[in-house]
RODO-633458 format. One record per residue (C-alpha): residue number from 1; residue in one letter; x negated, y negated, z. Coordinates in steps of 0.001 Angstrom, whole numbers, always signed. Layout:
<r><k>NUM</k><r>a</r><px>X</px><py>Y</py><pz>Z</pz></r>
...
***
This chain:
<r><k>1</k><r>m</r><px>+46023</px><py>-14551</py><pz>+41209</pz></r>
<r><k>2</k><r>d</r><px>+42587</px><py>-13911</py><pz>+42002</pz></r>
<r><k>3</k><r>a</r><px>+40022</px><py>-15028</py><pz>+39258</pz></r>
<r><k>4</k><r>a</r><px>+36953</px><py>-13099</py><pz>+40970</pz></r>
<r><k>5</k><r>p</r><px>+37955</px><py>-10165</py><pz>+39007</pz></r>
<r><k>6</k><r>w</r><px>+37759</px><py>-11792</py><pz>+35597</pz></r>
<r><k>7</k><r>s</r><px>+34450</px><py>-13522</py><pz>+36863</pz></r>
<r><k>8</k><r>r</r><px>+32611</px><py>-10452</py><pz>+37742</pz></r>
<r><k>9</k><r>y</r><px>+33718</px><py>-8503</py><pz>+34494</pz></r>
<r><k>10</k><r>a</r><px>+32338</px><py>-11971</py><pz>+32402</pz></r>
<r><k>11</k><r>v</r><px>+29362</px><py>-11329</py><pz>+34655</pz></r>
<r><k>12</k><r>g</r><px>+29135</px><py>-7665</py><pz>+33884</pz></r>
<r><k>13</k><r>m</r><px>+29319</px><py>-8481</py><pz>+30227</pz></r>
<r><k>14</k><r>w</r><px>+26663</px><py>-11028</py><pz>+29914</pz></r>
<r><k>15</k><r>r</r><px>+24191</px><py>-9054</py><pz>+32155</pz></r>
<r><k>16</k><r>a</r><px>+25364</px><py>-5869</py><pz>+29643</pz></r>
<r><k>17</k><r>a</r><px>+24636</px><py>-8402</py><pz>+26378</pz></r>
<r><k>18</k><r>i</r><px>+21209</px><py>-9486</py><pz>+27639</pz></r>
<r><k>19</k><r>i</r><px>+19819</px><py>-6071</py><pz>+28578</pz></r>
<r><k>20</k><r>l</r><px>+21330</px><py>-4779</py><pz>+25016</pz></r>
<r><k>21</k><r>s</r><px>+19280</px><py>-7528</py><pz>+22949</pz></r>
<r><k>22</k><r>l</r><px>+15994</px><py>-7073</py><pz>+25332</pz></r>
<r><k>23</k><r>s</r><px>+16043</px><py>-3194</py><pz>+24685</pz></r>
<r><k>24</k><r>l</r><px>+17011</px><py>-4014</py><pz>+20967</pz></r>
<r><k>25</k><r>t</r><px>+14120</px><py>-6411</py><pz>+20820</pz></r>
<r><k>26</k><r>a</r><px>+11490</px><py>-4072</py><pz>+22319</pz></r>
<r><k>27</k><r>q</r><px>+12352</px><py>-1226</py><pz>+20466</pz></r>
<r><k>28</k><r>l</r><px>+11680</px><py>-4035</py><pz>+17029</pz></r>
<r><k>29</k><r>v</r><px>+8397</px><py>-5048</py><pz>+18963</pz></r>
<r><k>30</k><r>a</r><px>+7433</px><py>-1413</py><pz>+19326</pz></r>
<r><k>31</k><r>a</r><px>+7780</px><py>-983</py><pz>+15855</pz></r>
<r><k>32</k><r>m</r><px>+5859</px><py>-3921</py><pz>+14468</pz></r>
<r><k>33</k><r>p</r><px>+3128</px><py>-2271</py><pz>+14106</pz></r>
<r><k>34</k><r>a</r><px>+3755</px><py>+448</py><pz>+11841</pz></r>
<r><k>35</k><r>f</r><px>+4777</px><py>-1645</py><pz>+9615</pz></r>
<r><k>36</k><r>a</r><px>+1603</px><py>-3688</py><pz>+9588</pz></r>
<r><k>37</k><r>c</r><px>-2522</px><py>-3619</py><pz>+8834</pz></r>
<r><k>38</k><r>r</r><px>-4017</px><py>-2499</py><pz>+11889</pz></r>
<r><k>39</k><r>g</r><px>-7280</px><py>-4109</py><pz>+11043</pz></r>
<r><k>40</k><r>v</r><px>-9717</px><py>-4526</py><pz>+8549</pz></r>
<r><k>41</k><r>q</r><px>-11043</px><py>-1074</py><pz>+8207</pz></r>
<r><k>42</k><r>f</r><px>-7861</px><py>-332</py><pz>+7237</pz></r>
<r><k>43</k><r>h</r><px>-7253</px><py>-2130</py><pz>+4432</pz></r>
<r><k>44</k><r>q</r><px>-7305</px><py>+12</py><pz>+1283</pz></r>
<r><k>45</k><r>v</r><px>-8649</px><py>-583</py><pz>-2543</pz></r>
<r><k>46</k><r>v</r><px>-8726</px><py>+838</py><pz>-5519</pz></r>
<r><k>47</k><r>l</r><px>-10893</px><py>-760</py><pz>-7878</pz></r>
<r><k>48</k><r>l</r><px>-14263</px><py>-546</py><pz>-6618</pz></r>
<r><k>49</k><r>p</r><px>-17189</px><py>-2302</py><pz>-7720</pz></r>
<r><k>50</k><r>a</r><px>-19062</px><py>+687</py><pz>-8185</pz></r>
<r><k>51</k><r>i</r><px>-18884</px><py>+4181</py><pz>-6945</pz></r>
<r><k>52</k><r>p</r><px>-19321</px><py>+4636</py><pz>-3014</pz></r>
<r><k>53</k><r>p</r><px>-21265</px><py>+7251</py><pz>-1445</pz></r>
<r><k>54</k><r>v</r><px>-18048</px><py>+8878</py><pz>+155</pz></r>
<r><k>55</k><r>a</r><px>-16277</px><py>+9333</py><pz>-3600</pz></r>
<r><k>56</k><r>q</r><px>-19401</px><py>+11067</py><pz>-5180</pz></r>
<r><k>57</k><r>d</r><px>-17167</px><py>+14464</py><pz>-5153</pz></r>
<r><k>58</k><r>s</r><px>-13965</px><py>+13381</py><pz>-6317</pz></r>
<r><k>59</k><r>p</r><px>-12538</px><py>+15196</py><pz>-9234</pz></r>
<r><k>60</k><r>v</r><px>-11961</px><py>+12160</py><pz>-11377</pz></r>
<r><k>61</k><r>i</r><px>-14392</px><py>+9027</py><pz>-11786</pz></r>
<r><k>62</k><r>a</r><px>-14678</px><py>+6741</py><pz>-14282</pz></r>
<r><k>63</k><r>r</r><px>-14863</px><py>+3290</py><pz>-15349</pz></r>
<r><k>64</k><r>i</r><px>-11377</px><py>+1700</py><pz>-16604</pz></r>
<r><k>65</k><r>e</r><px>-10109</px><py>-1413</py><pz>-17781</pz></r>
<r><k>66</k><r>i</r><px>-6459</px><py>-2358</py><pz>-16551</pz></r>
<r><k>67</k><r>l</r><px>-4075</px><py>-3118</py><pz>-20217</pz></r>
<r><k>68</k><r>r</r><px>-1355</px><py>-4197</py><pz>-18466</pz></r>
<r><k>69</k><r>i</r><px>+1613</px><py>-3670</py><pz>-15383</pz></r>
<r><k>70</k><r>e</r><px>+4594</px><py>-1962</py><pz>-16160</pz></r>
<r><k>71</k><r>r</r><px>+7514</px><py>-1793</py><pz>-13849</pz></r>
<r><k>72</k><r>d</r><px>+10068</px><py>+758</py><pz>-13447</pz></r>
<r><k>73</k><r>k</r><px>+13198</px><py>+2190</py><pz>-10978</pz></r>
<r><k>74</k><r>p</r><px>+12538</px><py>+5572</py><pz>-10425</pz></r>
<r><k>75</k><r>a</r><px>+15639</px><py>+7485</py><pz>-10537</pz></r>
<r><k>76</k><r>g</r><px>+16951</px><py>+8046</py><pz>-7093</pz></r>
<r><k>77</k><r>s</r><px>+15247</px><py>+4968</py><pz>-5538</pz></r>
<r><k>78</k><r>l</r><px>+16468</px><py>+2566</py><pz>-3602</pz></r>
<r><k>79</k><r>p</r><px>+18685</px><py>-26</py><pz>-5364</pz></r>
<r><k>80</k><r>n</r><px>+16107</px><py>-3082</py><pz>-4723</pz></r>
<r><k>81</k><r>f</r><px>+13122</px><py>-800</py><pz>-5371</pz></r>
<r><k>82</k><r>e</r><px>+10883</px><py>-1281</py><pz>-8345</pz></r>
<r><k>83</k><r>r</r><px>+7750</px><py>+821</py><pz>-8707</pz></r>
<r><k>84</k><r>e</r><px>+4782</px><py>-784</py><pz>-10394</pz></r>
<r><k>85</k><r>t</r><px>+2544</px><py>+972</py><pz>-12541</pz></r>
<r><k>86</k><r>a</r><px>-1136</px><py>-4</py><pz>-13890</pz></r>
<r><k>87</k><r>i</r><px>-1894</px><py>+941</py><pz>-17367</pz></r>
<r><k>88</k><r>a</r><px>-5701</px><py>+1457</py><pz>-17627</pz></r>
<r><k>89</k><r>k</r><px>-7916</px><py>+2325</py><pz>-20343</pz></r>
<r><k>90</k><r>v</r><px>-10766</px><py>+4902</py><pz>-19305</pz></r>
<r><k>91</k><r>l</r><px>-14021</px><py>+2657</py><pz>-20464</pz></r>
<r><k>92</k><r>e</r><px>-16635</px><py>+5187</py><pz>-19332</pz></r>
<r><k>93</k><r>s</r><px>-16332</px><py>+8523</py><pz>-17943</pz></r>
<r><k>94</k><r>i</r><px>-18583</px><py>+10050</py><pz>-15141</pz></r>
<r><k>95</k><r>r</r><px>-16239</px><py>+12869</py><pz>-14551</pz></r>
<r><k>96</k><r>g</r><px>-12888</px><py>+14673</py><pz>-14963</pz></r>
<r><k>97</k><r>v</r><px>-11350</px><py>+11719</py><pz>-17986</pz></r>
<r><k>98</k><r>e</r><px>-11994</px><py>+11258</py><pz>-21305</pz></r>
<r><k>99</k><r>v</r><px>-13488</px><py>+7591</py><pz>-22847</pz></r>
<r><k>100</k><r>d</r><px>-10724</px><py>+6156</py><pz>-23948</pz></r>
<r><k>101</k><r>e</r><px>-7898</px><py>+7922</py><pz>-22270</pz></r>
<r><k>102</k><r>i</r><px>-4887</px><py>+6129</py><pz>-20785</pz></r>
<r><k>103</k><r>i</r><px>-4538</px><py>+6403</py><pz>-17187</pz></r>
<r><k>104</k><r>r</r><px>-1358</px><py>+5350</py><pz>-14668</pz></r>
<r><k>105</k><r>i</r><px>-2163</px><py>+4507</py><pz>-11363</pz></r>
<r><k>106</k><r>p</r><px>+544</px><py>+2966</py><pz>-8487</pz></r>
<r><k>107</k><r>a</r><px>+525</px><py>-589</py><pz>-8496</pz></r>
<r><k>108</k><r>n</r><px>+2904</px><py>-1258</py><pz>-5719</pz></r>
<r><k>109</k><r>e</r><px>+921</px><py>-2707</py><pz>-2443</pz></r>
<r><k>110</k><r>t</r><px>+1284</px><py>-1976</py><pz>+1332</pz></r>
<r><k>111</k><r>s</r><px>+511</px><py>-4351</py><pz>+4258</pz></r>
<r><k>112</k><r>c</r><px>-2814</px><py>-2458</py><pz>+3726</pz></r>
<r><k>113</k><r>g</r><px>-3320</px><py>-3659</py><pz>+492</pz></r>
<r><k>114</k><r>g</r><px>-4445</px><py>-483</py><pz>-1934</pz></r>
<r><k>115</k><r>g</r><px>-2582</px><py>-2543</py><pz>-4721</pz></r>
<r><k>116</k><r>i</r><px>-3142</px><py>-3663</py><pz>-8109</pz></r>
<r><k>117</k><r>k</r><px>-1596</px><py>-7426</py><pz>-8927</pz></r>
<r><k>118</k><r>s</r><px>-838</px><py>-9325</py><pz>-12273</pz></r>
<r><k>119</k><r>g</r><px>-4451</px><py>-10731</py><pz>-12169</pz></r>
<r><k>120</k><r>d</r><px>-6448</px><py>-7494</py><pz>-12393</pz></r>
<r><k>121</k><r>v</r><px>-4993</px><py>-7292</py><pz>-15859</pz></r>
<r><k>122</k><r>g</r><px>-8393</px><py>-7263</py><pz>-17880</pz></r>
<r><k>123</k><r>r</r><px>-10485</px><py>-6564</py><pz>-15204</pz></r>
<r><k>124</k><r>a</r><px>-13079</px><py>-3371</py><pz>-15357</pz></r>
<r><k>125</k><r>a</r><px>-13765</px><py>-1946</py><pz>-12253</pz></r>
<r><k>126</k><r>y</r><px>-14648</px><py>+1790</py><pz>-10897</pz></r>
<r><k>127</k><r>v</r><px>-11446</px><py>+4434</py><pz>-9884</pz></r>
<r><k>128</k><r>a</r><px>-12510</px><py>+7605</py><pz>-7808</pz></r>
<r><k>129</k><r>g</r><px>-9802</px><py>+10310</py><pz>-7025</pz></r>
<r><k>130</k><r>q</r><px>-8216</px><py>+12399</py><pz>-8795</pz></r>
<r><k>131</k><r>i</r><px>-4851</px><py>+13001</py><pz>-11231</pz></r>
<r><k>132</k><r>g</r><px>-1950</px><py>+13885</py><pz>-9433</pz></r>
<r><k>133</k><r>e</r><px>+1893</px><py>+14366</py><pz>-9355</pz></r>
<r><k>134</k><r>a</r><px>+3368</px><py>+13316</py><pz>-12886</pz></r>
<r><k>135</k><r>g</r><px>+158</px><py>+12445</py><pz>-13997</pz></r>
<r><k>136</k><r>f</r><px>-633</px><py>+9813</py><pz>-11816</pz></r>
<r><k>137</k><r>f</r><px>-3955</px><py>+8819</py><pz>-10571</pz></r>
<r><k>138</k><r>n</r><px>-4650</px><py>+9208</py><pz>-6990</pz></r>
<r><k>139</k><r>g</r><px>-7405</px><py>+7010</py><pz>-5471</pz></r>
<r><k>140</k><r>t</r><px>-6957</px><py>+4360</py><pz>-2900</pz></r>
<r><k>141</k><r>w</r><px>-10073</px><py>+4300</py><pz>-581</pz></r>
<r><k>142</k><r>t</r><px>-10165</px><py>+2674</py><pz>+2903</pz></r>
<r><k>143</k><r>i</r><px>-13038</px><py>-324</py><pz>+4313</pz></r>
<r><k>144</k><r>g</r><px>-13799</px><py>+2386</py><pz>+7008</pz></r>
<r><k>145</k><r>q</r><px>-14693</px><py>+5084</py><pz>+4495</pz></r>
<r><k>146</k><r>i</r><px>-16139</px><py>+2769</py><pz>+1633</pz></r>
<r><k>147</k><r>g</r><px>-18021</px><py>+373</py><pz>+3775</pz></r>
<r><k>148</k><r>m</r><px>-18118</px><py>-3457</py><pz>+3992</pz></r>
<r><k>149</k><r>d</r><px>-20111</px><py>-4397</py><pz>+1601</pz></r>
<r><k>150</k><r>f</r><px>-18133</px><py>-2541</py><pz>-851</pz></r>
<r><k>151</k><r>f</r><px>-15346</px><py>-4933</py><pz>+409</pz></r>
<r><k>152</k><r>k</r><px>-17336</px><py>-7875</py><pz>+44</pz></r>
<r><k>153</k><r>a</r><px>-17836</px><py>-7122</py><pz>-3877</pz></r>
<r><k>154</k><r>y</r><px>-14184</px><py>-5929</py><pz>-4308</pz></r>
<r><k>155</k><r>r</r><px>-13306</px><py>-9258</py><pz>-3297</pz></r>
<r><k>156</k><r>n</r><px>-15859</px><py>-11016</py><pz>-5869</pz></r>
***
């Protein structure tokens, strides 16, 4: 019995496995930038040290204090997903909210920032944006929008 047909079959299967693994690797590498922040200019912030010029026309502008971070599981979400929400008190209202009003701010962080951490509890900062769906505040700004000086002040 000739062993050549089996060896050709094995070589063919080996080549197919290599091609499949290279194809999957290429697809994963191509998808990676979609999950990563593409540069510091796209880094997002919610809590601002002052109101940048680009945010002056926002419907809601206020100085707030982060009181606490709450976690909950929204209906219909994936089993391992928890939504984090910052509960904040309005210290100074410039537009759109009342002093002492409590606002809810989505706190989950993305690969480009934009989150509010437990270390921010007790922190006072400005926010600019709007009150959106279900009463949540919506107002993230990229470093490209607000400028690097604001980013440096945000980090300090």
